[in-house]
C-alpha positions as CSV (number, residue, x, y, z in Angstrom):
1,X,-14.9,35.4,4.5
2,X,-15.7,32.1,2.8
3,X,-19.1,30.0,2.6
4,X,-19.4,27.1,2.0
5,X,-22.3,25.6,0.7
6,X,-24.2,22.2,1.1
7,X,-22.5,20.7,-1.5
8,X,-19.1,21.9,0.3
9,X,-20.2,20.1,3.8
10,X,-21.8,16.9,2.2
11,X,-18.8,16.8,0.7
12,X,-15.8,17.7,3.3
13,X,-18.1,15.4,6.0
14,X,-18.1,12.5,4.7
15,X,-14.3,13.4,3.1
16,X,-13.5,13.8,7.5
17,X,-15.2,10.8,8.3
18,X,-13.9,8.3,5.9
19,X,-10.5,9.4,5.3
20,X,-9.4,10.9,9.3
21,X,-10.3,7.0,10.5
22,X,-7.5,5.5,7.0
23,X,-5.0,7.9,7.5
24,X,-4.4,7.7,11.5
25,X,-4.7,3.6,10.2
26,X,-2.2,4.4,7.5
27,X,0.0,6.8,10.1
28,X,0.6,4.0,13.0
29,X,0.8,1.3,10.4
30,X,4.1,3.4,8.9
31,X,4.9,5.0,12.4
32,X,5.0,1.0,13.1
33,X,7.0,0.2,10.4
34,X,9.4,3.6,10.7
35,X,10.3,2.2,14.1
36,X,10.0,-1.2,13.6
37,X,13.1,0.1,10.4
38,X,14.5,2.3,13.2
39,X,15.3,-1.2,15.3
40,X,16.5,-3.7,12.5
41,X,19.1,-1.0,12.0
42,X,20.2,-0.7,15.0
43,X,21.3,-4.2,14.8
44,X,23.6,-2.9,11.4
45,X,23.6,-2.3,7.9
46,X,23.0,-6.4,7.2
47,X,20.2,-7.4,9.0
48,X,18.9,-2.9,7.8
49,X,18.7,-4.9,4.2
50,X,17.9,-8.5,5.3
51,X,14.7,-7.9,6.4
52,X,14.2,-4.9,3.9
53,X,14.5,-7.6,1.2
54,X,12.8,-10.5,2.8
55,X,9.4,-7.6,3.0
56,X,9.6,-7.7,-0.2
57,X,8.2,-10.4,-0.2
58,X,5.3,-8.8,1.1
59,X,5.1,-6.2,-0.8
60,X,5.0,-8.2,-3.4
61,X,1.6,-10.4,-1.2
62,X,-0.3,-7.0,0.0
63,X,0.6,-5.1,-4.2
64,X,-2.6,-8.1,-5.2
65,X,-4.2,-9.0,-1.9
66,X,-4.6,-4.6,-2.8
67,X,-5.3,-5.5,-6.5
68,X,-8.1,-8.0,-5.8
69,X,-9.3,-5.1,-2.6
70,X,-9.9,-1.9,-4.9
71,X,-11.1,-4.2,-8.0
72,X,-13.7,-5.6,-5.6
73,X,-14.4,-2.8,-3.6
74,X,-15.4,-1.0,-7.1
75,X,-18.7,-3.2,-6.5
76,X,-18.6,-2.6,-3.1
77,X,-18.9,0.5,-3.4
78,X,-22.1,1.2,-5.7
79,X,-23.8,-1.7,-3.9
80,X,-23.7,0.4,-0.8
81,X,-24.6,3.4,-3.1
82,X,-27.9,0.9,-3.9
83,X,-28.0,-0.2,-0.4
84,X,-27.8,-4.1,-2.1
85,X,-26.3,-6.5,0.5
86,X,-26.1,-9.4,-1.9
87,X,-23.8,-7.8,-3.8
88,X,-21.8,-6.6,-1.3
89,X,-21.9,-9.9,0.2
90,X,-21.3,-12.0,-2.9
91,X,-18.1,-8.8,-3.9
92,X,-16.8,-9.5,-0.6
93,X,-16.5,-12.9,-1.0
94,X,-14.7,-13.5,-4.4
95,X,-12.1,-10.8,-3.6
96,X,-11.3,-13.5,0.3
97,X,-11.4,-16.7,-2.4
98,X,-8.9,-14.8,-4.3
99,X,-6.6,-12.6,-1.4
100,X,-6.5,-16.2,0.7
101,X,-5.8,-18.2,-2.6
102,X,-2.5,-15.8,-3.5
103,X,-1.6,-16.1,0.3
104,X,-1.0,-19.6,0.5
105,X,1.4,-19.9,-2.5
106,X,2.7,-17.3,-1.3
107,X,3.7,-18.8,1.8
108,X,4.4,-22.2,0.4
109,X,7.3,-20.1,-1.8
110,X,8.7,-18.4,1.4
111,X,9.0,-21.4,2.6
112,X,10.0,-24.4,0.3
113,X,13.4,-22.1,-1.4
114,X,13.1,-18.4,0.3
115,X,16.7,-18.5,-0.5
116,X,16.0,-18.4,-4.5
117,X,13.7,-15.7,-3.9
118,X,16.2,-13.7,-2.4
119,X,18.2,-13.7,-4.6
120,X,16.6,-11.9,-6.9
121,X,17.2,-8.8,-5.6
122,X,21.0,-9.4,-4.0
123,X,24.5,-11.7,-4.0
124,X,25.5,-11.1,-0.3
125,X,25.1,-14.4,1.1
126,X,25.1,-13.1,4.7
127,X,21.5,-10.9,3.3
128,X,21.1,-13.6,1.6
129,X,21.0,-16.1,5.4
130,X,19.1,-13.9,7.7
131,X,16.6,-12.5,5.0
132,X,15.5,-16.6,4.8
133,X,15.5,-16.9,8.5
134,X,13.6,-13.8,8.1
135,X,11.3,-16.0,5.9
136,X,10.7,-18.8,6.6
137,X,9.5,-17.4,10.4
138,X,6.9,-14.7,9.1
139,X,5.4,-16.6,6.1
140,X,3.1,-17.9,8.1
141,X,0.9,-15.2,9.3
142,X,0.3,-14.7,4.8
143,X,-3.3,-16.4,5.3
144,X,-4.5,-14.1,8.1
145,X,-2.8,-10.7,7.3
146,X,-4.6,-11.4,3.1
147,X,-7.9,-12.4,5.4
148,X,-7.8,-9.3,7.3
149,X,-7.2,-6.8,4.6
150,X,-9.2,-8.4,1.9
151,X,-12.1,-7.8,4.7
152,X,-10.8,-3.9,6.2
153,X,-11.1,-3.1,2.4
154,X,-14.6,-4.3,2.2
155,X,-15.4,-2.4,5.3
156,X,-14.2,0.7,4.2
157,X,-16.5,0.2,0.8
158,X,-18.6,0.4,2.6
159,X,-17.9,3.8,5.0
160,X,-17.1,1.3,8.5
161,X,-13.8,2.8,8.7
162,X,-13.3,2.6,12.5
163,X,-13.0,-1.7,12.8
164,X,-9.9,-1.3,10.6
165,X,-7.7,1.3,12.7
166,X,-9.3,-0.4,16.1
167,X,-7.5,-4.3,14.8
168,X,-4.2,-2.5,13.2
169,X,-4.1,0.0,17.0
170,X,-4.4,-2.9,19.0
171,X,-2.2,-5.1,16.7
172,X,0.0,-3.1,16.1
173,X,0.8,-2.5,19.7
174,X,1.8,-5.1,20.5
175,X,3.6,-6.2,17.5
176,X,5.9,-2.4,18.7
177,X,6.2,-4.0,22.2
178,X,7.2,-7.4,21.2
179,X,9.9,-5.4,18.7
180,X,11.4,-4.1,21.9
181,X,11.2,-7.6,23.6
182,X,12.5,-9.8,21.3
183,X,14.4,-8.0,19.3
184,X,16.8,-7.3,22.2
185,X,15.9,-9.6,24.8
186,X,14.5,-6.3,27.3
187,X,12.3,-7.8,31.2
188,X,13.9,-11.7,30.4
189,X,12.9,-12.6,27.3
190,X,16.3,-14.1,24.7
191,X,17.5,-11.5,22.9
192,X,16.9,-12.9,19.0
193,X,17.1,-10.6,16.3
194,X,16.0,-10.8,13.2
195,X,14.3,-13.8,14.6
196,X,12.3,-11.3,17.2
197,X,10.7,-9.3,14.7
198,X,9.6,-11.8,12.0
199,X,8.0,-13.6,15.6
200,X,6.3,-10.1,17.0
201,X,5.2,-10.3,13.4
202,X,3.2,-13.2,13.1
203,X,2.2,-12.5,16.4
204,X,0.3,-8.6,15.8
205,X,-0.9,-10.9,13.0
206,X,-3.0,-13.3,13.9
207,X,-4.8,-10.8,16.7
208,X,-6.1,-8.0,13.9
209,X,-7.9,-10.6,12.3
210,X,-9.1,-12.3,15.1
211,X,-10.7,-8.4,15.7
212,X,-11.5,-7.7,12.9
213,X,-14.0,-10.9,12.2
214,X,-14.8,-11.2,15.9
215,X,-16.1,-7.5,16.1
216,X,-17.7,-7.3,12.6
217,X,-19.8,-10.7,12.8
218,X,-20.5,-10.0,16.2
219,X,-22.7,-6.4,14.8
220,X,-23.9,-7.8,11.8
221,X,-21.4,-5.9,9.6
222,X,-22.9,-5.5,5.8
223,X,-19.8,-8.0,4.4
224,X,-20.4,-10.4,6.9
225,X,-22.5,-12.8,5.3
226,X,-22.3,-17.0,5.8
227,X,-20.6,-19.0,3.4
228,X,-23.8,-18.7,1.1
229,X,-23.5,-15.4,0.5
230,X,-20.9,-15.6,0.1
231,X,-20.9,-18.0,-2.9
232,X,-23.6,-16.5,-4.6
233,X,-21.9,-15.7,-7.6
234,X,-25.0,-16.7,-10.2
235,X,-25.9,-14.5,-12.7
236,X,-22.5,-13.3,-15.1
237,X,-21.0,-11.9,-11.5
238,X,-17.4,-13.5,-12.2
239,X,-17.2,-12.3,-15.6
240,X,-17.9,-8.5,-14.9
241,X,-15.9,-9.0,-12.0
242,X,-13.0,-9.9,-14.0
243,X,-13.0,-7.2,-16.5
244,X,-12.8,-5.2,-14.0
245,X,-10.8,-6.4,-10.7
246,X,-8.4,-7.6,-13.8
247,X,-6.8,-5.6,-15.3
248,X,-5.8,-3.7,-11.5
249,X,-4.4,-7.2,-10.2
250,X,-2.3,-6.6,-13.2
251,X,-1.5,-3.0,-12.5
252,X,-0.9,-3.6,-8.9
253,X,1.8,-7.5,-9.8
254,X,3.2,-5.8,-13.3
255,X,3.4,-2.0,-10.2
256,X,4.9,-3.6,-7.5
257,X,7.8,-6.7,-9.9
258,X,8.2,-2.7,-11.5
259,X,9.1,-1.4,-7.6
260,X,10.7,-4.8,-6.8
261,X,12.8,-4.4,-9.6
262,X,14.3,-1.0,-8.3
263,X,14.8,-3.1,-5.3
264,X,17.0,-5.3,-6.6
265,X,18.2,-3.0,-9.2
266,X,20.3,-0.7,-5.8
267,X,20.2,-4.0,-4.1
268,X,22.9,-4.8,-7.1
269,X,24.4,-1.7,-6.5
270,X,25.9,-2.2,-2.9
271,X,24.1,-3.5,0.7
272,X,24.7,0.5,1.2
273,X,22.5,2.1,-1.4
274,X,19.6,-0.8,-0.5
275,X,19.6,0.3,2.5
276,X,19.5,4.4,2.2
277,X,16.6,3.4,-0.5
278,X,14.5,0.9,2.7
279,X,15.2,4.1,4.7
280,X,14.6,6.2,1.9
281,X,10.9,3.7,1.1
282,X,9.6,4.1,5.1
283,X,10.3,7.6,5.4
284,X,8.2,7.8,2.2
285,X,5.0,5.6,3.9
286,X,4.6,8.0,6.4
287,X,4.6,11.3,4.6
288,X,2.1,8.8,2.4
289,X,-0.9,8.2,5.4
290,X,-2.6,11.4,4.5
291,X,-2.9,10.8,0.8
292,X,-3.4,7.3,1.2
293,X,-6.8,8.3,3.5
294,X,-7.7,10.3,1.2
295,X,-7.3,8.8,-1.9
296,X,-9.2,5.8,-0.5
297,X,-11.7,7.8,1.1
298,X,-12.2,9.4,-2.9
299,X,-12.8,6.0,-4.2
300,X,-15.9,5.4,-2.0
301,X,-17.6,8.5,-2.0
302,X,-16.6,8.8,-5.8
303,X,-18.1,4.9,-6.8
304,X,-21.3,5.9,-3.6
305,X,-22.1,8.4,-5.6
306,X,-22.2,6.6,-9.1
307,X,-24.0,3.8,-7.4
308,X,-26.9,6.6,-6.7
309,X,-26.4,8.1,-10.2
310,X,-25.5,11.5,-10.0
311,X,-22.7,11.5,-12.7
312,X,-22.5,15.4,-12.0
313,X,-21.7,15.4,-8.4
314,X,-19.3,12.3,-8.8
315,X,-17.1,14.3,-11.8
316,X,-17.8,17.7,-9.8
317,X,-16.4,15.0,-6.4
318,X,-12.8,14.3,-8.6
319,X,-12.0,17.0,-9.8
320,X,-12.1,18.4,-6.3
321,X,-9.5,15.6,-5.1
322,X,-7.1,16.4,-8.2
323,X,-7.1,19.9,-7.5
324,X,-6.9,19.4,-3.1
325,X,-4.0,16.4,-2.8
326,X,-1.3,17.7,-4.7
327,X,-1.7,21.0,-3.0
328,X,-1.6,19.6,0.1
329,X,1.1,17.8,-0.9
330,X,3.0,20.4,-1.9
331,X,3.2,21.1,2.0
332,X,4.3,17.5,2.4
333,X,7.2,18.3,0.6
334,X,8.6,20.7,2.3
335,X,7.8,19.1,5.6
336,X,10.2,16.5,4.5
337,X,13.3,19.0,4.1
338,X,13.9,19.0,7.6
339,X,13.5,15.1,8.2
340,X,16.4,14.2,5.6
341,X,17.9,16.6,8.0
342,X,17.5,13.7,11.3
343,X,18.1,11.2,9.4
344,X,21.7,10.8,11.3
345,X,19.9,11.2,14.5
346,X,17.0,7.9,13.2
347,X,19.6,5.0,12.2
348,X,23.0,4.2,13.2
349,X,24.6,3.0,9.7
350,X,27.8,4.3,7.7
351,X,28.1,7.9,7.0
352,X,27.9,6.7,3.2
353,X,24.4,5.2,3.3
354,X,23.0,8.0,5.5
355,X,24.9,10.4,2.7
356,X,22.7,8.6,-0.2
357,X,19.1,8.4,1.8
358,X,19.7,12.4,2.8
359,X,19.4,12.2,-0.9
360,X,16.8,9.9,-1.6
361,X,14.5,12.0,0.7
362,X,15.5,15.8,-1.2
363,X,14.9,13.8,-4.3
364,X,11.0,11.8,-2.9
365,X,10.9,15.9,-1.7
366,X,10.9,17.5,-4.8
367,X,8.1,14.6,-7.0
368,X,5.9,14.3,-3.8
369,X,3.3,16.9,-5.1
370,X,2.9,14.5,-7.8
371,X,3.2,11.4,-6.6
372,X,0.2,12.4,-4.5
373,X,-1.9,13.5,-8.2
374,X,-1.0,10.0,-9.4
375,X,-2.4,8.9,-6.6
376,X,-6.0,9.6,-6.7
377,X,-5.5,9.7,-10.3
378,X,-5.9,5.8,-10.4
379,X,-6.5,4.3,-6.3
380,X,-9.1,7.2,-6.5
381,X,-11.1,8.9,-9.5
382,X,-10.5,5.8,-12.0
383,X,-11.4,2.5,-10.5
384,X,-14.3,4.4,-8.4
385,X,-16.4,4.5,-11.8
386,X,-14.7,1.2,-13.5
387,X,-11.5,2.8,-15.4
388,X,-9.7,-0.1,-14.4
389,X,-8.0,-0.7,-17.7
390,X,-6.6,3.1,-18.1
391,X,-5.3,2.8,-14.3
392,X,-3.1,-0.7,-14.8
393,X,-2.0,1.4,-18.7
394,X,-0.9,5.1,-16.8
395,X,1.2,2.6,-14.0
396,X,2.7,0.2,-16.2
397,X,3.7,3.1,-18.7
398,X,5.4,5.3,-15.6
399,X,6.8,1.5,-14.7
400,X,8.1,-0.5,-16.8
401,X,8.6,2.9,-20.0
402,X,10.0,5.1,-17.9
403,X,11.1,3.8,-14.3
404,X,13.7,0.9,-14.5
405,X,14.7,1.5,-17.7
406,X,16.3,4.8,-16.6
407,X,16.9,3.5,-13.2
408,X,19.0,0.5,-15.2
409,X,20.7,3.1,-17.6
410,X,22.3,5.1,-14.2
411,X,23.1,1.6,-12.3
412,X,25.3,-0.3,-15.0
413,X,25.4,2.4,-18.5
414,X,25.9,5.5,-16.3
415,X,27.0,4.5,-13.1
416,X,26.4,6.9,-11.2
417,X,25.8,7.8,-7.6
418,X,22.7,5.8,-5.7
419,X,20.3,9.0,-5.2
420,X,20.6,9.7,-9.2
421,X,19.7,6.2,-10.3
422,X,17.0,7.2,-7.4
423,X,15.6,10.9,-9.0
424,X,16.1,8.7,-12.5
425,X,14.0,5.8,-11.3
426,X,11.1,8.7,-9.9
427,X,10.6,10.6,-13.0
428,X,8.2,8.3,-14.1
429,X,6.0,10.3,-11.4
430,X,6.3,13.9,-13.2
431,X,5.6,11.9,-16.7
432,X,2.6,10.1,-16.0
433,X,0.6,13.5,-14.5
434,X,-0.7,15.5,-17.9
435,X,-1.4,11.5,-18.5
436,X,-4.1,11.9,-15.0
437,X,-5.1,14.7,-16.3
438,X,-6.3,14.4,-19.9
439,X,-8.3,11.6,-18.5
440,X,-9.9,12.8,-15.9
441,X,-11.8,15.7,-17.7
442,X,-12.5,13.3,-19.9
443,X,-15.0,11.5,-18.3
444,X,-14.7,8.4,-19.3
445,X,-14.0,7.7,-16.1
446,X,-17.8,7.0,-15.1
447,X,-19.1,3.6,-15.3
448,X,-21.5,2.0,-13.4
449,X,-20.1,-1.5,-12.9
450,X,-23.5,-3.3,-11.2
451,X,-26.2,-2.9,-13.7
């Protein structure tokens, strides 16, 4: 008979309360993204590749936002442990300012020269033409998405996880419905194809931002401050914030550039290769939803314990996450095998991209437990304790010292099949895991950044 101690009950109660809404939110997002991919895929491999590459610009912005917002989340969760509302709002103000600044820069670039941006990834003229049309339409949604994303992560940091979930459910329901109507011309609407997908995305992101801010301010949640509270950056706060957040931003930017390099490499191999990779990424995002929930829960739970001054409990809980996450990852990886067999029924692609996608998913299943462990090391454990420099080194080493060079060798020197290129770039996840175990054991990641 399994007997749970009070500490066990505390751990699992907090984990479920925080991780489940985040995981559900990620599941809904990934499910709708998969539905979008399936619907756009019905238009053909060229349209699927165009939208996939167009979304790489959003992916770059998203990871930059993730860097600034999770960097601020180190402070938010530790301030929450101290119940320092002024500190939470000051941190939210910095995070929102950085998010909006980045969003306007990306929006301007996507509106001004989308063809140039897409040409970095593909030489296919038709892919570039369709992708540029998509980018111009979807770019105005970037500031709305950036603001709601930064504020939602601040809400997560203070354990208010239900509002972002509800806002996501509503916005993505709108997105899915409008996609169906506008892409295929249902209920008397014109069949807009890729343009319809872009319009649906813009509408959904505006609705999500409106819900998050309206409800948070109506209920006076901890991050919902005034402009004056958002701008109270005195007392040496900005230098401290920069020391912690800058490595996270560097981490996310360098890592995201590496991931987009993977896209560029496979896009230059062939349109079929990048279409298969887009399918694999969609399935990967769906498989990762639970672990994005537990990794973000780890960051909040460990950060709060550190803010309370309970370093021993923070370390004990970190070890639990390090053991639990890859074990569940093994079970998830096993489920990916039958998923690979269902790909022909989900995506209307030709025989070759379907074959490559099936093989890529099987490769992904093999490295999945390592990928899950590494996610918890960087996002959950190191960032909770302000150990952001190691996190940056961890990811940059994996992508730029291993993943990108191996992918380049496979694609352009040895000219192996696309699925083997994918296997080569995935090897970095296995190599990094030993480094993560070592860092966890040293306890050098345990730091109170608010003092």
